VMD Tcl script that draws the C-alpha trace (Angstrom):
set ca {
  {3.60 -170.46 -12.87}
  {7.28 -172.28 -12.97}
  {7.29 -174.28 -15.78}
  {6.03 -171.54 -17.36}
  {9.46 -169.97 -16.38}
  {11.35 -171.75 -17.70}
  {9.52 -172.71 -21.02}
  {9.95 -168.84 -21.41}
  {13.36 -168.71 -20.74}
  {14.06 -171.60 -23.02}
  {11.71 -169.72 -25.78}
  {14.06 -166.26 -25.68}
  {17.36 -168.48 -24.82}
  {16.18 -170.61 -28.19}
  {15.53 -167.39 -30.81}
  {19.01 -165.91 -29.20}
  {20.41 -168.64 -30.75}
  {18.54 -167.86 -33.81}
  {19.40 -165.24 -34.36}
  {23.65 -165.16 -33.80}
  {23.22 -168.06 -35.81}
  {21.13 -165.64 -38.75}
  {23.70 -163.48 -38.07}
  {26.63 -165.29 -38.07}
  {25.34 -166.99 -41.44}
  {25.38 -163.90 -43.21}
  {28.93 -162.73 -42.08}
  {30.21 -164.10 -45.47}
  {27.12 -162.57 -47.23}
  {27.46 -159.11 -46.00}
  {31.19 -159.21 -46.90}
  {30.64 -159.47 -50.44}
  {28.08 -157.41 -50.52}
  {30.22 -155.25 -49.15}
  {32.68 -155.67 -51.99}
  {30.80 -154.61 -54.75}
  {28.49 -158.10 -55.20}
  {24.46 -158.25 -55.80}
  {22.46 -161.01 -54.50}
  {19.59 -162.20 -56.35}
  {18.27 -164.98 -55.36}
  {19.16 -167.83 -53.54}
  {19.33 -171.36 -55.88}
  {19.77 -175.30 -54.85}
  {22.93 -176.27 -53.42}
  {25.47 -179.08 -52.50}
  {24.60 -180.61 -48.23}
  {27.08 -177.77 -45.73}
  {26.20 -174.90 -49.00}
  {23.91 -171.81 -49.15}
  {23.62 -170.99 -52.56}
  {22.63 -167.88 -54.48}
  {23.09 -166.18 -57.46}
  {24.09 -162.65 -58.02}
  {26.39 -160.72 -59.71}
  {29.45 -158.13 -59.33}
  {30.18 -155.18 -62.00}
  {27.71 -156.61 -64.45}
  {29.17 -160.10 -64.88}
  {26.82 -162.90 -63.22}
  {27.69 -166.18 -61.40}
  {26.88 -168.02 -58.59}
  {28.25 -168.15 -55.31}
  {27.97 -171.50 -52.90}
  {28.65 -170.60 -48.65}
  {29.82 -173.42 -46.29}
  {26.54 -173.39 -43.87}
  {29.85 -172.93 -40.75}
  {31.10 -169.79 -42.66}
  {34.55 -171.28 -43.07}
  {34.35 -171.28 -46.90}
  {32.45 -170.15 -50.06}
  {32.96 -170.05 -53.80}
  {32.14 -168.19 -56.21}
  {31.91 -169.44 -60.10}
  {30.21 -172.86 -62.22}
  {29.00 -175.85 -60.36}
  {29.34 -179.48 -62.04}
  {28.17 -182.90 -61.55}
  {30.11 -185.88 -62.01}
  {29.54 -186.03 -65.44}
  {30.10 -182.68 -66.34}
  {27.46 -181.11 -66.60}
  {26.81 -177.31 -65.76}
  {24.45 -177.52 -63.03}
  {24.74 -173.10 -62.08}
  {24.03 -172.07 -66.16}
  {20.44 -172.30 -65.61}
  {20.24 -170.58 -62.42}
  {21.99 -167.48 -64.19}
  {20.01 -167.63 -67.45}
  {16.64 -167.85 -65.48}
  {17.32 -165.52 -62.33}
  {20.55 -162.98 -63.25}
  {20.54 -162.57 -66.82}
  {17.61 -159.43 -66.78}
  {18.89 -157.94 -63.80}
  {22.78 -157.83 -65.55}
  {21.18 -156.84 -68.64}
  {18.90 -154.06 -67.22}
  {22.30 -152.77 -65.46}
  {24.70 -152.49 -68.74}
  {21.56 -150.55 -70.43}
  {21.73 -148.11 -67.34}
  {25.40 -148.06 -67.50}
  {25.33 -146.96 -71.24}
  {22.88 -144.21 -70.44}
  {24.97 -142.09 -67.45}
  {27.88 -142.36 -70.35}
  {28.97 -139.03 -72.34}
  {26.86 -139.02 -75.58}
  {25.46 -136.96 -78.35}
  {21.77 -138.27 -79.64}
  {21.72 -138.62 -83.15}
  {17.50 -139.10 -84.36}
  {14.02 -138.38 -82.92}
  {14.14 -138.74 -78.76}
  {10.85 -141.01 -79.19}
  {12.37 -143.25 -81.83}
  {11.32 -146.63 -81.77}
  {14.94 -148.22 -81.21}
  {18.30 -147.03 -79.29}
  {21.59 -147.74 -80.66}
  {24.60 -146.93 -78.79}
  {27.35 -146.13 -80.61}
  {31.59 -145.90 -78.91}
  {32.69 -143.41 -81.56}
  {35.79 -141.97 -82.09}
  {36.13 -139.08 -83.84}
  {39.63 -140.44 -86.30}
  {37.43 -143.30 -87.19}
  {36.80 -143.33 -90.19}
  {34.22 -146.67 -90.22}
  {32.29 -144.23 -87.79}
  {31.76 -141.53 -90.29}
  {31.00 -144.16 -93.33}
  {28.33 -146.02 -90.43}
  {26.73 -142.87 -89.93}
  {26.25 -142.36 -93.44}
  {24.51 -145.04 -94.23}
  {22.68 -144.96 -90.75}
  {20.76 -142.23 -92.68}
  {17.17 -143.62 -93.74}
  {16.64 -145.30 -90.59}
  {17.50 -141.37 -88.42}
  {15.79 -139.93 -90.34}
  {12.53 -141.91 -90.73}
  {12.45 -141.31 -86.98}
  {12.28 -144.54 -86.70}
  {16.42 -145.07 -85.15}
  {18.02 -142.79 -83.07}
  {21.93 -143.37 -82.86}
  {23.28 -142.82 -79.00}
  {26.92 -141.45 -80.05}
  {29.49 -142.20 -76.86}
  {32.31 -140.50 -77.88}
  {35.88 -141.89 -76.99}
  {39.14 -140.92 -77.56}
  {41.63 -144.22 -78.64}
  {42.58 -144.18 -82.47}
  {44.98 -141.36 -82.32}
  {46.36 -138.87 -79.90}
  {44.23 -136.01 -80.99}
  {41.08 -138.05 -80.12}
  {40.43 -137.20 -76.89}
  {41.47 -133.92 -77.17}
  {38.67 -133.38 -80.63}
  {36.41 -135.35 -78.65}
  {36.48 -132.28 -76.40}
  {36.15 -130.04 -78.20}
  {32.59 -132.01 -79.90}
  {31.52 -132.49 -76.84}
  {32.47 -128.46 -74.76}
  {30.75 -126.69 -78.07}
  {27.57 -124.91 -77.73}
  {25.61 -127.29 -79.99}
  {26.92 -130.67 -80.09}
  {25.28 -132.60 -82.57}
  {25.57 -129.54 -84.93}
  {29.13 -129.68 -84.76}
  {29.03 -133.67 -84.64}
  {27.23 -133.37 -87.93}
  {28.82 -130.77 -90.19}
  {31.85 -133.19 -89.06}
  {30.49 -135.92 -90.17}
  {29.29 -134.46 -93.50}
  {32.59 -133.20 -94.06}
  {33.39 -137.25 -93.95}
  {35.77 -136.26 -91.05}
  {38.17 -134.34 -93.51}
  {36.89 -130.61 -91.75}
  {38.95 -129.99 -89.37}
  {38.18 -130.26 -86.15}
  {40.21 -128.56 -83.17}
  {41.92 -130.48 -80.15}
  {40.92 -128.91 -77.12}
  {44.57 -128.63 -75.22}
  {43.28 -127.95 -71.65}
  {40.43 -130.71 -70.81}
  {38.42 -129.37 -67.65}
  {38.42 -131.76 -65.19}
  {34.68 -132.69 -65.63}
  {34.93 -133.14 -69.41}
  {37.81 -135.29 -68.57}
  {36.50 -137.91 -66.51}
  {33.72 -138.04 -68.77}
  {35.42 -139.54 -71.87}
  {37.51 -141.25 -69.65}
  {34.64 -142.51 -68.10}
  {33.39 -144.15 -71.88}
  {36.60 -145.50 -73.19}
  {36.67 -147.43 -69.81}
  {33.08 -148.38 -70.31}
  {33.85 -149.83 -74.20}
  {37.04 -152.13 -72.68}
  {34.97 -153.32 -69.70}
  {32.94 -154.57 -72.96}
  {35.32 -155.82 -74.42}
  {35.20 -154.01 -77.85}
  {38.78 -152.48 -79.24}
  {37.31 -150.34 -82.22}
  {35.46 -148.61 -83.23}
  {32.63 -148.29 -84.20}
  {31.58 -150.24 -81.50}
  {27.47 -150.78 -81.59}
  {25.11 -151.92 -78.34}
  {21.56 -152.51 -78.61}
  {18.15 -153.93 -77.75}
  {16.64 -156.45 -80.10}
  {12.69 -157.01 -80.67}
  {12.88 -159.67 -77.86}
  {14.66 -157.14 -75.33}
  {18.17 -158.74 -75.03}
  {20.73 -156.78 -75.69}
  {22.75 -156.97 -78.66}
  {26.57 -156.28 -80.24}
  {28.37 -155.45 -83.07}
  {31.85 -154.10 -83.37}
  {32.32 -152.12 -87.19}
  {30.51 -151.18 -89.55}
  {27.04 -153.83 -89.74}
  {26.94 -156.18 -92.54}
  {22.89 -156.06 -93.08}
  {22.73 -152.76 -91.25}
  {19.06 -152.88 -92.36}
  {18.43 -156.36 -90.59}
  {20.55 -154.80 -87.55}
  {18.88 -152.16 -87.09}
  {14.93 -152.90 -87.85}
  {15.82 -156.69 -86.59}
}
mol new
graphics top color blue
foreach p $ca { graphics top sphere $p radius 0.5 }
foreach p [lrange $ca 0 end-1] q [lrange $ca 1 end] { graphics top cylinder $p $q radius 0.2 }
display resetview
């Protein structure tokens, strides 16, 4: 019986060490997760490293953590010939997750629905009340919106003039934002749109979120469009598209 007791103690000791090692091996991973990094898939890595694909703030990347938990690297890995060893892993494991996060962020923004709820195609449009090109795009898109096949979601921002944010707030705070927005565009933005001087904090934060989202995705002018193509891939366009038919039907 003694040998069995010794074996039992040995087994317990091994398991304890394994649990301790596993906990230690996750120290950096846990640290990065607390900082907002999302780990998606473990990948092959050079000796002494543990490789992961993941993303933070919708930016995909790879992370390599030293097995001794002393170091970690965030970024691409290249071999001696200069070949990127991580690009394909990001495309395979992370791209879809990041695209889903981007779409969710757009859905959380404050927007005005322009078109039928069951339209086949949804296009998010960053829109400033003082943007003449936004009015042009709105008019050019009418046949597609009126057909019921396209729904535009106008994400209101205030970036062009000091009055833009207050005017965007006036539209969003009205009893019927869709009607006010439509009439304003029918007048080509020339009708008087009152600037809200004292914007409620919650509404101000919503418009600021919209503006930060626009900046986050690298847009610096309006209109800026984001949509999914026929393959489900997210596409973007800054300015009025040259070939609107292709964009709205692809």
